[in-house]
N, C-alpha and C positions, 0 to 999 in steps of 0.2 A: 223485393215488394211482399209486404205485409197483408194480410187477410183483413177484409172488411169483418167486424164484429157482429154475428147473427142475432137477430132481433127474436127471441124466442116467443112468437106469437103466431096464432094461426094465421094460416095464409087463405086470405080470403079468394084469391084469382084460382080458378080450379086447374088451368093448365100448369099454371106455376106450381100449384100444391102438388099434382100428380108428379112432374117431373122432379120435384125436391124428394118426394115420395122413394121414386125410383133409386134415385141417386142414392139416398140415405140407407135403403133397404142392402143394397150392395155393399156399403161400407158396412153396415152390422154383421151382414154373413161372412166378411173377409175379416172381421176382427175377430168373431167366433171360431172361425178356421183357425185364424192365427193362435190364438189364446190355446185351443187344444193342442195344436203342435208343440208351441214353446214350452207349455207347461205338464203336458203330458196327461190332461184331465178330458173326462169327459164334458161335451159342451154341445147343446143343442140350442136352437132358435126357432121360432115358431111366429111367422108375421103374417096377420091379417090385414091386408089393404082392403079398403072401402069400395074399390072399382074391381077387385080379383076375382077370378074364376075360382083360384086354389089358393092356400095361404103360399108362402116362400118358405120353406123349411131348409134346415142344414143341421146333420149332415142328409145329404142327399137320399142315401139308401134308406126306405124307408123302413127296413127292418131294425139299421142301427139306432134311428131315432126312435123308435119304437122302445128298443131295449134301454136306451138311456133315460127316457121319459119313466118307464116302470121301476128302474133302479130309484128314480127320484120319489116316487110315490112309496115305495117300500121303505124308506129311511121312516123308522119310527117317529113321531112329533117329539118324544123325549130328546133323540138325538139332534132333531133340528132344533128344539128349544134350547139346547145345552149350546149351539154354535152361536146362535141369534143373541142380539143384545135388544130389548126392549127398553123402553124410556125411562121405566122406574128405576131399573137394573142399572143403567148406564147413570140416572142421577144418583143413586145410591152410591156408585164406585165414584162417580165425581166428587158427591160430598165428603165421603171417607179421606179421598186422597186430599180436598182440602183442609180438611180436619188434622190429618196427620201433618200438612205442611204447617199451619196454624201453632200446633202443639211444637213443632222443632223451634218455628220462628220464636216463639214465646220462651221458649228454653233457651235458646240462643241468646235473647232479650235480657234474661235473668243472669246469665252468665257473665254478660258485659256491665251489668249494673253491678254484680259482686265485684267482679275484677276492678270495675272502678272504686268501686268502695274499699277494697281492701288497699288499693296504690294511693286513696286519701288519707287513709289511717295510717299507711307505714311513712307518708311523706310529711303527716303532720297536720294536714288540712283538715281532718277531723278527728274526733277522738273516739272509743266505744261507747261512751256514754251518751254522745250524740247521734248513733245509728239504732237504727231499729231491731230492738230485741229479736223479731222473728227472722232478722239478717242473719245472726251469729252464726246457727249451724252452718248456714252454705258459706258464710266467710271463714269458719274454720276448715272447711273441704277445700276451698280456694288456697287459703294458707298453706294446709298439708301439701296439696299438689305443687305449690310454686317450690316447697321445701324439697319434694322429693326431686323435683327437675334440678333443683340445685345441687342437690347430693350427687345427682346423676353426672353433672357437667364436673363436678368437683373428682368424680372417678374416672372420668374420662382424661381430665387432665394431670390427675395423678399417675394413671397409668399410661400416659405417653400416646394417646391414639389420635393426637390431633393431626390431621393431613392438612397444610396449606389453609392453616385457620378456619377450617370447615368441622363441623360438628355433628353428629346426626343424634338430635334429643328424641327422646321418647315422647310419643303423641299420649298427652296428658290430658285425659276429658273429666270431666266433674260432673256429679248426680246431683244438681242442684234441684232443689224442689220448687215447684210452680205454685 
C-alpha cells in the first residue's frame, strides 16, 4: 500500500495541525538520534511549538545539548564559510566546469574534423590545395600520430607479439589547436 503524497501547505484545521506537529516532532527527534548514533557525530535538535510550554530538545540531557551548541558557536566563521557553498561560489564552479567541458568538446570536434580531413586527403577526395592553410599544422600532427601508430603495429607484428589477433595499441592523443 503506497502512501499518499503530502501537500506541503499550511494546515488550516487547528486540531489536525497540532496532531501533525506532535507526530512530525517525534520523527525529527528520532532521525536526529539515529544520525548521531549511525555517524558518530554530535547532533542537536530544538523545536519550538506554537502552543507548547517548553521546546522539544534532543539530546534530553541539558548539559550535553549546551555542549553541542557551544561547540557549534565556537566554530569560527572562517571554518564555517569554508564548508558552506554560497550561490556565487556554486555558480562560478558550475560555469568553470561547463567551460572545461565545452573546451574538451571543442577540442574533440577539432580532432574529428582534422581526422576527417586527413582521411579525405589520403583517399583522394580532397587535395592539400583545397584545405584551409590554418589546418595544415594540425594535419601534420594527425599524420605523424598515424605514422607512429602504424610503426608501433609493424613492430608488434615483427616481434611476434600478436595473441589471438588482438594487439594493444598505444593511446595516441593529439594536441590540436582550437
